[in-house]
C-alpha positions as CSV (number, residue, x, y, z in Angstrom):
1,X,11.5,12.2,33.2
2,X,9.0,12.8,36.0
3,X,9.8,16.5,36.8
4,X,12.0,19.4,35.8
5,X,15.6,19.3,37.1
6,X,18.5,21.7,36.6
7,X,21.1,18.9,37.2
8,X,21.3,15.2,36.3
9,X,19.3,13.2,38.8
10,X,18.1,10.1,37.0
11,X,20.2,6.9,37.1
12,X,19.7,3.6,35.3
13,X,21.6,0.4,36.2
14,X,21.5,-1.9,33.1
15,X,23.3,-4.6,35.1
16,X,20.7,-4.8,37.8
17,X,17.8,-3.7,35.5
18,X,16.8,-0.9,37.9
19,X,16.4,2.9,37.9
20,X,16.4,5.6,40.6
21,X,15.5,9.3,40.6
22,X,17.5,11.2,43.2
23,X,15.3,14.2,42.7
24,X,12.1,12.7,43.9
25,X,13.3,9.4,45.5
26,X,11.4,7.1,43.2
27,X,12.9,3.9,41.9
28,X,12.3,0.4,40.7
29,X,12.5,-1.9,37.7
30,X,11.4,-1.7,34.0
31,X,7.8,-2.5,34.9
32,X,7.5,0.2,37.6
33,X,9.1,2.7,35.3
34,X,6.5,2.1,32.5
35,X,3.7,2.2,35.2
36,X,4.9,5.6,36.2
37,X,5.8,7.1,32.9
38,X,2.7,5.8,31.0
39,X,0.2,6.1,33.9
40,X,-0.8,2.4,33.7
41,X,-1.1,-0.5,36.1
42,X,1.2,-3.6,36.0
43,X,-0.9,-5.4,33.4
44,X,-0.7,-2.3,31.2
45,X,3.0,-2.0,31.6
46,X,3.4,-5.7,30.8
47,X,1.5,-5.3,27.5
48,X,3.6,-2.2,26.5
49,X,6.9,-4.0,27.2
50,X,5.7,-7.2,25.5
51,X,4.8,-5.3,22.3
52,X,8.2,-3.6,22.3
53,X,10.0,-6.9,22.7
54,X,7.8,-8.8,20.2
55,X,6.4,-11.1,22.8
56,X,2.8,-12.3,22.7
57,X,1.0,-12.5,26.1
58,X,-1.7,-15.1,26.6
59,X,-4.0,-14.8,29.7
60,X,-5.8,-17.8,31.0
61,X,-9.5,-17.2,31.1
62,X,-9.0,-13.9,29.2
63,X,-9.1,-13.2,25.4
64,X,-8.3,-16.2,23.3
65,X,-5.7,-16.5,20.6
66,X,-8.3,-15.8,17.9
67,X,-9.4,-12.5,19.5
68,X,-5.8,-11.4,20.1
69,X,-4.8,-12.3,16.6
70,X,-7.8,-10.3,15.2
71,X,-6.7,-7.2,17.1
72,X,-3.1,-7.6,16.0
73,X,-4.4,-7.7,12.4
74,X,-6.5,-4.6,12.9
75,X,-3.5,-2.8,14.4
76,X,-1.3,-3.8,11.4
77,X,-4.0,-2.7,9.0
78,X,-4.4,0.7,10.7
79,X,-0.7,1.3,10.7
80,X,-0.5,0.4,7.0
81,X,-3.5,2.8,6.2
82,X,-1.6,5.6,8.0
83,X,1.4,4.9,5.8
84,X,-0.7,4.8,2.7
85,X,-2.4,8.2,3.4
86,X,0.9,9.8,4.3
87,X,2.5,8.7,1.1
88,X,-0.3,10.4,-0.9
89,X,0.2,13.8,0.6
90,X,3.5,15.3,-0.8
91,X,3.1,17.8,-3.6
92,X,-0.7,17.9,-3.3
93,X,-3.3,20.6,-2.7
94,X,-4.0,19.2,0.8
95,X,-0.4,19.6,1.7
96,X,-0.5,23.2,0.5
97,X,-3.7,23.7,2.6
98,X,-2.0,22.4,5.7
99,X,0.9,24.7,5.2
100,X,-1.4,27.6,4.6
101,X,-3.0,26.9,7.9
102,X,0.4,27.4,9.5
103,X,1.8,23.9,9.8
104,X,5.5,23.4,9.0
105,X,6.8,20.5,7.0
106,X,8.3,19.1,10.2
107,X,4.9,19.1,12.0
108,X,3.2,17.5,9.0
109,X,5.8,14.7,9.0
110,X,5.9,14.2,12.8
111,X,2.1,13.9,13.0
112,X,1.9,11.7,9.9
113,X,-0.7,13.8,8.2
114,X,-2.0,12.2,5.0
115,X,-4.3,12.5,2.0
116,X,-7.3,10.3,1.1
117,X,-7.4,10.5,-2.7
118,X,-10.5,11.7,-4.5
119,X,-11.5,8.3,-5.7
120,X,-13.9,5.6,-4.5
121,X,-11.7,2.5,-4.0
122,X,-8.1,3.6,-3.9
123,X,-7.3,2.5,-0.3
124,X,-9.5,-0.6,-0.5
125,X,-7.7,-1.9,-3.6
126,X,-4.2,-1.0,-2.4
127,X,-4.7,-2.8,1.0
128,X,-6.6,-5.8,-0.6
129,X,-3.5,-6.5,-2.7
130,X,-1.5,-6.7,0.5
131,X,-3.7,-9.4,1.9
132,X,-6.1,-7.5,4.1
133,X,-9.7,-8.8,3.7
134,X,-12.9,-6.8,3.1
135,X,-14.1,-7.9,6.6
136,X,-10.9,-6.5,8.2
137,X,-11.3,-3.2,6.3
138,X,-14.9,-3.0,7.5
139,X,-14.0,-3.8,11.1
140,X,-11.3,-1.1,11.0
141,X,-13.8,1.5,9.8
142,X,-11.8,2.2,6.6
143,X,-14.5,1.2,4.1
144,X,-18.3,1.2,3.8
145,X,-20.9,-0.9,2.1
146,X,-22.9,1.0,-0.6
147,X,-26.5,1.6,0.2
148,X,-28.8,-0.7,-1.7
149,X,-25.8,-2.6,-3.2
150,X,-24.9,-5.5,-0.9
151,X,-21.4,-6.7,-1.5
152,X,-20.3,-3.4,-3.0
153,X,-17.7,-1.4,-0.9
154,X,-16.0,1.9,-1.1
155,X,-13.5,4.0,0.8
156,X,-14.9,5.8,3.8
157,X,-12.5,8.7,3.4
158,X,-12.2,10.5,0.1
159,X,-10.6,13.8,-0.9
160,X,-9.7,14.6,2.7
161,X,-6.7,15.8,4.7
162,X,-6.1,12.9,7.1
163,X,-5.2,13.2,10.8
164,X,-4.3,9.8,12.4
165,X,-5.6,9.3,15.9
166,X,-3.4,7.4,18.2
167,X,-4.0,5.8,21.6
168,X,-1.8,6.8,24.6
169,X,0.7,4.1,23.6
170,X,1.2,5.7,20.2
171,X,-0.8,3.1,18.1
172,X,-3.0,4.4,15.4
173,X,-6.6,3.5,16.1
174,X,-8.7,5.8,14.0
175,X,-8.7,8.8,11.6
176,X,-10.2,12.2,11.2
177,X,-10.6,13.5,7.7
178,X,-10.9,17.2,7.0
179,X,-13.0,17.9,3.8
180,X,-11.2,19.7,1.0
181,X,-14.3,20.4,-1.1
182,X,-16.6,23.3,-0.2
183,X,-19.5,21.2,-1.3
184,X,-18.8,18.4,1.2
185,X,-21.6,18.4,3.8
186,X,-19.3,17.0,6.5
187,X,-16.4,19.3,7.3
188,X,-14.8,16.7,9.5
189,X,-15.4,13.0,9.2
190,X,-14.3,10.6,12.0
191,X,-13.8,6.9,12.0
192,X,-16.7,4.9,13.5
193,X,-16.4,3.0,16.8
194,X,-14.3,-0.2,16.4
195,X,-12.6,-2.8,18.5
196,X,-9.6,-0.5,18.6
197,X,-11.3,2.9,18.8
198,X,-13.7,4.1,21.5
199,X,-14.0,7.9,21.2
200,X,-15.1,8.3,24.8
201,X,-11.7,6.9,25.8
202,X,-9.3,8.5,23.3
203,X,-7.8,12.0,23.3
204,X,-6.1,13.2,20.1
205,X,-2.5,14.0,20.7
206,X,-2.2,12.2,24.1
207,X,0.7,10.0,23.0
208,X,2.7,13.1,22.1
209,X,1.5,15.3,25.0
210,X,1.6,13.0,28.1
211,X,5.3,13.8,29.0
212,X,4.7,17.5,28.8
213,X,1.4,17.2,30.8
214,X,3.4,15.5,33.5
215,X,6.3,17.9,33.6
216,X,4.2,21.1,33.2
217,X,1.7,20.0,35.7
218,X,-1.5,20.4,33.6
219,X,-3.3,19.3,30.4
220,X,-4.6,21.8,27.8
221,X,-7.8,20.7,26.1
222,X,-8.2,22.6,22.8
223,X,-10.9,22.6,20.2
224,X,-9.6,20.2,17.5
225,X,-6.8,18.5,15.7
226,X,-5.4,21.5,13.9
227,X,-5.4,23.4,17.2
228,X,-3.4,20.6,18.8
229,X,-0.8,20.6,16.1
230,X,-0.4,24.4,16.1
231,X,-0.1,24.4,19.9
232,X,2.6,21.8,19.9
233,X,4.4,23.6,17.1
234,X,4.4,26.8,19.2
235,X,5.8,24.9,22.2
236,X,2.6,24.1,24.1
237,X,3.2,20.3,23.9
238,X,0.7,19.5,26.7
239,X,-2.3,20.2,24.3
240,X,-4.8,17.5,23.5
241,X,-8.3,17.5,21.9
242,X,-11.5,15.5,21.7
243,X,-12.5,13.8,18.5
244,X,-16.1,14.2,17.7
245,X,-17.5,13.7,21.2
246,X,-18.2,15.4,24.5
247,X,-15.7,15.3,27.4
248,X,-16.3,12.1,29.3
249,X,-15.3,10.6,32.7
250,X,-12.9,8.3,30.8
251,X,-11.2,11.3,29.2
252,X,-10.8,12.9,32.6
253,X,-9.4,9.6,34.0
254,X,-6.9,9.4,31.1
255,X,-5.6,13.0,31.7
256,X,-5.6,12.4,35.5
257,X,-2.9,9.7,35.0
258,X,-0.5,12.5,34.2
259,X,-1.8,15.5,36.1
260,X,-4.7,16.6,38.3
261,X,-5.0,19.9,36.5
262,X,-6.9,20.7,33.3
263,X,-7.1,23.9,31.3
264,X,-10.0,24.3,28.9
265,X,-9.0,26.4,25.8
266,X,-12.0,26.1,23.5
267,X,-13.2,28.5,20.8
268,X,-14.6,31.9,22.0
269,X,-17.7,31.6,19.9
270,X,-21.1,30.6,21.3
271,X,-20.6,26.9,20.6
272,X,-17.1,27.0,22.3
273,X,-18.5,28.8,25.3
274,X,-21.3,26.3,25.7
275,X,-18.8,23.4,25.4
276,X,-16.6,25.0,28.0
277,X,-19.5,25.3,30.4
278,X,-20.5,21.7,29.8
279,X,-17.0,20.4,30.3
280,X,-16.4,22.5,33.5
281,X,-19.7,21.2,34.9
């Protein structure tokens, strides 16, 4: 999993709970494997394994039960929103648009693309019936309060092709919605900053690209979500993209977990050339 090999070289011993790679000489237990494969420290590996095992971790002096529970609720809410949007997509004009742009049905399914219906409160009402509160929907960035109408809320994303944004561990933390109406002033609309989503720390596609970045030895930074999907579909599975922000030190640190090398592949127009120059600097 850490490099390319022509012959089998990775061994796992379930009895001892250890692993060893004869190709590079690395070895250890489950924690050291997660540290290496995910590019995290021991605490990060502990959190990932605990989530997979359904175990709650409590740190003395750290976040309390209430804060941990709140984040768990937000994660569950975002996962449910991803499912909701994905269920709205089949047989719609947005699906036809995605295919017209060159995406296959397999890519659409694998990346969980969805559709935000052209209505004011579809998502809000659907998730409210499932027990999620208005406060939670606001905290997740899924709804907004109407200007001049306190207490009146509506869906943030409407009539848009939805791209879920995941963190490096594969958990959905935000969305980007691509406008489907030519009259919409915002071609792309991103989730606001939330407790789960900090755009200066998240790269779109990193959860799907990290293994390829490690094995190929470099990350490809492309212009946007659609470019990432088409690149992966064409076999360039080490492609990632920014989401509505400039390249930051934290983005670079995230990519550096998996490789020291970065290739910038931005648009060849004036805006893309300027962005390339800024990022290179």
